[in-house]
C-alpha positions in Angstrom: -1.4 -32.6 -118.8 1.7 -30.3 -117.4 -0.5 -27.4 -116.5 -3.0 -30.3 -115.0 0.4 -31.2 -112.8 1.4 -27.4 -112.3 -1.7 -26.9 -110.8 -1.6 -29.4 -108.8 2.1 -29.1 -107.4 0.6 -24.8 -106.8 -2.3 -26.5 -104.4 -0.2 -28.9 -102.9 1.9 -25.9 -101.7 -0.4 -23.8 -100.7 -2.1 -26.6 -98.8 2.1 -27.4 -96.6 1.8 -23.8 -96.1 -1.5 -23.8 -94.7 -0.7 -26.6 -92.3 2.3 -24.9 -91.3 0.8 -21.8 -90.4 -2.1 -24.0 -88.0 0.2 -25.6 -86.1 2.2 -23.1 -85.3 -1.3 -21.2 -83.9 -2.1 -24.1 -82.5 1.0 -24.3 -80.5 1.0 -20.7 -79.7 -3.0 -21.1 -78.6 -2.0 -24.0 -76.3 0.4 -22.4 -74.7 -1.5 -20.1 -74.0 -3.6 -22.1 -72.6 -4.2 -23.2 -68.3 -5.0 -25.9 -67.1 -8.0 -26.1 -65.3 -8.2 -28.4 -62.3 -11.6 -27.5 -61.0 -14.8 -26.4 -62.7 -16.0 -22.7 -61.6 -18.9 -22.7 -59.4 -22.2 -20.9 -60.5 -21.3 -18.0 -58.1 -17.7 -17.6 -59.7 -19.6 -17.8 -63.3 -22.0 -15.0 -62.1 -19.3 -12.8 -61.0 -16.4 -13.6 -63.8 -15.8 -10.9 -65.9 -17.4 -11.4 -70.0 -15.0 -11.9 -72.4 -15.1 -9.5 -75.5 -17.6 -11.0 -78.2 -14.8 -12.7 -81.0 -16.2 -13.0 -84.8 -16.0 -16.8 -85.6 -16.4 -17.4 -81.6 -18.2 -19.7 -80.1 -21.6 -19.0 -78.4 -20.9 -18.9 -74.8 -22.9 -20.9 -72.3 -26.0 -19.3 -71.0 -26.9 -18.3 -67.9 -29.2 -16.2 -66.1 -28.3 -12.6 -66.6 -26.2 -13.3 -69.9 -26.1 -10.0 -71.6 -27.0 -10.3 -75.4 -24.1 -8.3 -76.1 -21.3 -11.2 -75.3 -22.6 -12.3 -79.0 -20.9 -11.4 -81.7 -22.5 -9.1 -84.1 -23.7 -11.6 -86.7 -25.4 -12.7 -83.6 -26.9 -10.2 -82.0 -28.3 -9.1 -85.9 -29.7 -12.8 -86.1 -31.4 -12.3 -82.9 -32.8 -8.9 -83.5 -34.7 -10.4 -86.7 -36.3 -13.2 -84.4 
């Protein structure tokens, strides 16, 4: 019984630390985010520089002329198989 309680306490401590780190990361992310008052026009989207893909990132919205290189390597490999 003591072993189960000790394992549960260790797991709880890990979750508390993970939650604190998540809150810090979200706060840092929110501080770096700027509010957009108007959505960009199609011409602004077409000329905007493309961000570098980051593993685990969301696939960007499709638009004409969007190269495959905006996808992460994993998504590019999936497309190569298709």
